[in-house]
C-alpha positions as a printed NumPy array, in Angstrom:
array([[ -0.012,   0.005,   0.023],
       [  1.206,   3.516,  -0.855],
       [ -0.109,   6.848,   0.429],
       [  0.396,   9.991,  -1.664],
       [ -0.672,  13.608,  -1.012],
       [ -1.105,  16.718,  -3.071],
       [ -0.645,  20.191,  -1.616],
       [ -4.234,  20.747,  -0.505],
       [ -3.997,  19.328,   3.027],
       [ -0.553,  17.927,   3.827],
       [ -1.06 ,  17.98 ,   7.644],
       [ -4.078,  15.671,   7.296],
       [ -2.186,  13.344,   4.93 ],
       [  0.749,  13.152,   7.375],
       [ -1.658,  12.404,  10.28 ],
       [ -3.284,   9.593,   8.243],
       [  0.192,   8.244,   7.422],
       [  1.078,   8.316,  11.173],
       [ -2.116,   6.381,  11.983],
       [ -1.252,   3.755,   9.356],
       [  2.43 ,   3.767,  10.425],
       [  3.272,   4.286,   6.78 ],
       [  5.523,   6.959,   5.222],
       [  4.061,   9.304,   2.614],
       [  5.369,   8.362,  -0.845],
       [  8.057,  10.717,  -2.07 ],
       [  6.262,  12.925,  -4.593],
       [  6.866,  16.347,  -6.137],
       [  3.813,  18.469,  -6.934],
       [  4.914,  21.843,  -8.205],
       [  4.008,  24.636, -10.629],
       [  5.667,  25.791, -13.797],
       [  6.16 ,  29.535, -14.323],
       [  2.767,  29.739, -16.066],
       [  1.111,  27.946, -13.039],
       [  0.595,  24.634, -14.838],
       [  0.736,  21.712, -12.438],
       [  3.619,  19.244, -12.727],
       [  3.797,  15.944, -10.807],
       [  6.676,  13.513, -10.369],
       [  6.554,  10.352,  -8.227],
       [  9.988,   9.354,  -7.005],
       [  9.169,   5.807,  -5.912],
       [  8.111,   2.682,  -7.738],
       [  4.296,   2.193,  -7.544],
       [  3.95 ,  -0.625, -10.107],
       [  1.417,  -3.163,  -8.834],
       [  0.69 ,  -1.122,  -5.697],
       [ -2.612,  -0.201,  -3.997],
       [ -2.296,   3.597,  -3.96 ],
       [ -4.376,   6.141,  -1.978],
       [ -4.209,   9.815,  -3.093],
       [ -5.205,  12.25 ,  -0.318],
       [ -6.397,  15.521,  -1.859],
       [ -9.471,  17.506,  -0.736],
       [-10.67 ,  19.871,  -3.467],
       [-11.326,  22.972,  -1.399],
       [-10.217,  26.583,  -2.219],
       [ -8.486,  27.037,  -4.645],
       [-10.813,  24.337,  -5.938],
       [ -9.637,  24.324,  -9.538],
       [ -5.923,  24.075,  -8.653],
       [ -6.524,  21.316,  -6.098],
       [ -8.762,  19.398,  -8.49 ],
       [ -6.1  ,  19.562, -11.226],
       [ -3.511,  18.236,  -8.773],
       [ -5.749,  15.303,  -7.984],
       [ -6.395,  14.543, -11.662],
       [ -2.707,  14.791, -12.67 ],
       [ -1.559,  12.708,  -9.702],
       [ -4.102,  10.048, -10.672],
       [ -2.973,  10.11 , -14.318],
       [  0.674,   9.805, -13.271],
       [ -0.109,   6.769, -11.108],
       [ -2.185,   5.128, -13.86 ],
       [  0.716,   5.552, -16.328],
       [  3.111,   4.17 , -13.671],
       [  1.091,   0.92 , -13.573],
       [ -0.404,   1.24 , -10.062],
       [ -2.675,  -1.735,  -9.448],
       [ -5.488,   0.264,  -7.89 ],
       [ -5.881,   4.022,  -7.328],
       [ -8.234,   5.35 ,  -4.648],
       [ -8.973,   9.074,  -4.64 ],
       [ -9.291,  10.1  ,  -0.973],
       [-11.252,  13.381,  -1.146],
       [-12.168,  14.457,   2.418],
       [-13.882,  17.548,   1.04 ],
       [-15.504,  17.149,  -2.368],
       [-15.537,  20.572,  -4.063],
       [-18.395,  21.492,  -6.415],
       [-20.735,  19.274,  -4.342],
       [-23.22 ,  22.118,  -3.92 ],
       [-23.718,  22.146,  -7.704],
       [-25.509,  18.82 ,  -7.702],
       [-28.611,  19.785,  -9.75 ],
       [-29.874,  22.237, -12.346],
       [-31.281,  25.241, -10.425],
       [-32.523,  26.762, -13.624],
       [-32.372,  26.462, -17.419],
       [-28.963,  26.337, -19.134],
       [-27.008,  25.638, -15.938],
       [-24.462,  22.822, -15.357],
       [-24.418,  19.941, -12.915],
       [-20.83 ,  20.494, -12.009],
       [-20.639,  17.785,  -9.347],
       [-21.363,  15.176, -12.039],
       [-18.703,  16.685, -14.308],
       [-16.093,  16.508, -11.523],
       [-17.095,  12.885, -10.839],
       [-16.567,  12.088, -14.526],
       [-13.156,  13.814, -14.539],
       [-11.933,  11.83 , -11.518],
       [-13.18 ,   8.574, -13.068],
       [-11.63 ,   9.231, -16.53 ],
       [ -8.331,  10.314, -14.979],
       [ -7.956,   6.753, -13.8  ],
       [ -9.314,   6.453, -10.264],
       [-10.684,   2.989,  -9.379],
       [-12.373,   4.022,  -6.119],
       [-13.347,   7.183,  -4.243],
       [-13.274,   7.718,  -0.473],
       [-14.96 ,  10.899,   0.722],
       [-16.636,  12.437,   3.743],
       [-20.158,  13.792,   4.37 ],
       [-21.078,  14.616,   0.809],
       [-23.358,  17.664,   0.612],
       [-25.948,  15.502,  -1.155],
       [-25.947,  11.728,  -0.805],
       [-26.97 ,  11.215,  -4.416],
       [-23.546,  12.438,  -5.537],
       [-22.344,   8.876,  -4.818],
       [-24.426,   7.87 ,  -7.838],
       [-22.612,  10.379, -10.043],
       [-19.566,   8.074,  -9.975],
       [-19.391,   4.92 , -12.109],
       [-16.791,   3.484,  -9.693],
       [-17.17 ,   2.268,  -6.064],
       [-17.59 ,   5.237,  -3.727],
       [-17.45 ,   5.214,   0.059],
       [-19.042,   8.241,   1.747],
       [-17.75 ,   8.3  ,   5.323],
       [-19.595,  10.094,   8.125],
       [-18.039,  12.453,  10.666],
       [-20.869,  11.813,  13.125],
       [-18.976,   9.138,  15.194],
       [-16.142,  11.618,  15.738],
       [-18.633,  14.35 ,  16.732],
       [-20.672,  12.037,  18.985],
       [-17.523,  10.988,  20.842],
       [-16.562,  14.631,  21.356],
       [-20.049,  15.659,  22.505],
       [-20.154,  12.799,  25.065],
       [-16.71 ,  13.742,  26.367],
       [-17.947,  17.317,  26.939],
       [-20.689,  15.884,  29.204],
       [-23.188,  18.567,  28.203],
       [-26.522,  18.648,  30.009],
       [-30.061,  19.043,  28.568],
       [-28.928,  18.778,  24.967],
       [-31.197,  19.416,  21.961],
       [-29.848,  18.772,  18.447],
       [-30.894,  21.416,  15.934],
       [-30.926,  21.347,  12.129],
       [-30.293,  24.875,  10.776],
       [-32.605,  24.197,   7.821],
       [-35.207,  21.672,   6.674],
       [-32.806,  20.091,   4.175],
       [-30.422,  18.971,   6.966],
       [-33.029,  17.17 ,   9.109],
       [-31.905,  13.637,   8.208],
       [-28.26 ,  14.406,   9.181],
       [-29.29 ,  16.081,  12.464],
       [-31.808,  13.332,  13.365],
       [-29.11 ,  10.668,  12.877],
       [-26.805,  12.362,  15.365],
       [-29.656,  13.073,  17.823],
       [-30.501,   9.317,  17.887],
       [-26.86 ,   8.484,  18.699],
       [-26.805,  10.738,  21.757],
       [-30.479,  10.165,  22.687],
       [-31.42 ,  13.846,  22.412],
       [-34.551,  15.612,  21.093],
       [-34.524,  17.326,  17.712],
       [-35.445,  20.887,  16.755],
       [-35.529,  22.488,  13.333],
       [-35.05 ,  26.047,  12.133],
       [-37.46 ,  26.949,   9.314],
       [-36.279,  29.941,   7.305],
       [-38.883,  31.739,   5.275],
       [-39.93 ,  35.103,   3.868],
       [-43.516,  35.842,   4.813],
       [-43.865,  38.431,   2.044],
       [-41.733,  39.641,  -0.867],
       [-39.098,  42.257,   0.001],
       [-39.304,  41.382,   3.707],
       [-36.293,  40.075,   5.614],
       [-35.993,  36.318,   6.227],
       [-37.666,  35.12 ,   9.42 ],
       [-36.285,  32.15 ,  11.383],
       [-38.97 ,  30.025,  13.011],
       [-37.814,  27.463,  15.546],
       [-39.78 ,  24.202,  15.386],
       [-39.402,  22.35 ,  18.669],
       [-38.774,  23.217,  22.324],
       [-35.385,  24.806,  23.058],
       [-36.043,  26.909,  26.177],
       [-33.466,  26.09 ,  28.871],
       [-31.659,  23.69 ,  26.532],
       [-28.043,  23.403,  25.374],
       [-28.502,  23.494,  21.609],
       [-26.137,  21.83 ,  19.177],
       [-26.457,  22.908,  15.539],
       [-25.492,  20.125,  13.079],
       [-24.645,  20.673,   9.416],
       [-22.162,  19.55 ,   6.783],
       [-20.638,  22.843,   5.569],
       [-20.004,  26.246,   7.078],
       [-19.057,  28.811,   4.403],
       [-19.933,  32.436,   5.125],
       [-21.116,  31.578,   8.664],
       [-24.168,  33.858,   8.309],
       [-26.751,  31.064,   8.645],
       [-25.069,  29.711,  11.775],
       [-24.836,  33.101,  13.464],
       [-28.48 ,  33.907,  12.693],
       [-29.571,  30.453,  13.823],
       [-27.72 ,  30.894,  17.114],
       [-29.415,  34.241,  17.694],
       [-32.848,  32.74 ,  16.937],
       [-32.289,  29.876,  19.388],
       [-31.075,  32.205,  22.168],
       [-34.075,  34.47 ,  21.639],
       [-36.291,  31.397,  22.15 ],
       [-34.678,  30.748,  25.542],
       [-31.81 ,  28.382,  24.709],
       [-29.125,  28.363,  27.461],
       [-26.165,  28.184,  25.047],
       [-25.527,  27.205,  21.449],
       [-22.771,  25.038,  20.01 ],
       [-22.282,  24.126,  16.353],
       [-20.708,  20.954,  14.923],
       [-19.988,  21.03 ,  11.2  ],
       [-17.909,  18.684,   9.076],
       [-16.348,  21.034,   6.522],
       [-15.018,  24.421,   7.645],
       [-14.938,  26.211,   4.301],
       [-15.106,  29.634,   6.012],
       [-14.557,  31.677,   2.87 ],
       [-13.216,  35.219,   2.866],
       [-13.803,  37.01 ,   6.165],
       [-16.209,  34.374,   7.564],
       [-14.153,  33.839,  10.73 ],
       [-14.913,  37.344,  12.048],
       [-18.724,  36.962,  12.23 ],
       [-18.304,  33.659,  14.001],
       [-15.866,  34.984,  16.625],
       [-18.037,  38.005,  17.307],
       [-21.284,  35.966,  17.431],
       [-23.111,  34.483,  20.424],
       [-22.059,  30.987,  19.455],
       [-20.444,  29.306,  22.419],
       [-18.231,  27.188,  20.153],
       [-17.957,  26.154,  16.501],
       [-16.423,  22.687,  16.1  ],
       [-15.178,  21.656,  12.652],
       [-13.033,  18.819,  11.309],
       [ -9.726,  19.134,   9.484],
       [-11.134,  17.833,   6.184],
       [-10.021,  21.278,   4.934],
       [ -6.713,  22.596,   6.17 ],
       [ -7.634,  25.363,   8.646],
       [ -6.3  ,  28.811,   7.99 ],
       [ -4.318,  30.762,  10.577],
       [ -7.391,  32.863,  11.343],
       [ -9.362,  29.69 ,  12.099],
       [ -6.619,  28.244,  14.33 ],
       [ -6.377,  31.538,  16.278],
       [-10.133,  31.985,  16.786],
       [-11.138,  31.7  ,  20.424],
       [-14.409,  29.91 ,  19.799],
       [-13.469,  27.586,  16.904],
       [-12.129,  24.111,  17.658],
       [-10.848,  21.48 ,  15.212],
       [-11.397,  17.708,  15.429],
       [ -9.103,  15.384,  13.559],
       [-10.598,  12.926,  11.095],
       [ -7.229,  11.283,  10.398],
       [ -8.032,   8.163,  12.487],
       [-11.36 ,   7.737,  10.652],
       [ -9.742,   7.984,   7.224],
       [ -6.762,   5.903,   8.331],
       [ -9.028,   3.076,   9.454],
       [-11.161,   3.318,   6.257],
       [ -8.021,   3.194,   4.086],
       [ -6.656,   0.184,   6.026],
       [ -9.976,  -1.682,   5.643],
       [-10.233,  -0.797,   1.933],
       [ -6.752,  -2.095,   1.268],
       [ -7.478,  -5.31 ,   3.188],
       [-10.814,  -5.736,   1.333],
       [-12.716,  -5.443,   4.632],
       [-16.047,  -3.745,   5.392],
       [-15.951,   0.054,   5.681],
       [-19.623,   0.504,   6.537],
       [-19.149,  -1.41 ,   9.794],
       [-17.253,   1.662,  11.062],
       [-20.632,   3.346,  11.473],
       [-23.056,   0.612,  12.584]])
């Protein structure tokens, strides 16, 4: 088995390698003067089971090209099997046509990864589960919920209510609520009339409760901040948020740090920026053991789904 990483999230790749007690394969991923990506693998990979760790977060296009070119280099070097390990799958939010003459970019990216030569895909908390069906190769969609559940239980929080910040995330939130035996609440966002500001209605009882918001992606942070305010106005004691992918684009860290959120907990599926690491109310959970175990089981042809059941 060989483990290779692009430049997107080297710390995560090194942590996975440490878990597997395996060195990262010596690889050069660099840019030419015109910013074209060039890859060179300095070890023999012929006949090897190779795992390429490369989330496709910002800059999404550069990181995606690194993944595709690494995969092509491995295919041409006669690797036996290539697994694309993509902890954060970029373009996942473009999973349908929102209007006429618009693309389904998630399907295009799935096609690119497949045609580049990947034999399998290993990813985490896809924005929409149906994206697994966009691939014509075996795809394992891991869940961060066991990592989050373990952390919540270690915190020993009292009177917990799990909250979905929108109707679309109810299934994800309900799954975690069942694991910790907690009630569920939902925030319903709607505009009562045109040109009026969005109103957040809380469905469920949150007064006196410690609320935990559950979602897959935090980008601008606006929805989370507004959801925390709505819950506190309904009498919640304090509000935590657990999210898998901390995209936190642009200046998103500032609204979070100045909000009434007690704590935002994210995973390291995306390499956290310095601003994220320095934020007083943002904490990072490692998913390296989860991916390390999934990679070990995949290589040994053992069940991956049994990690979650």
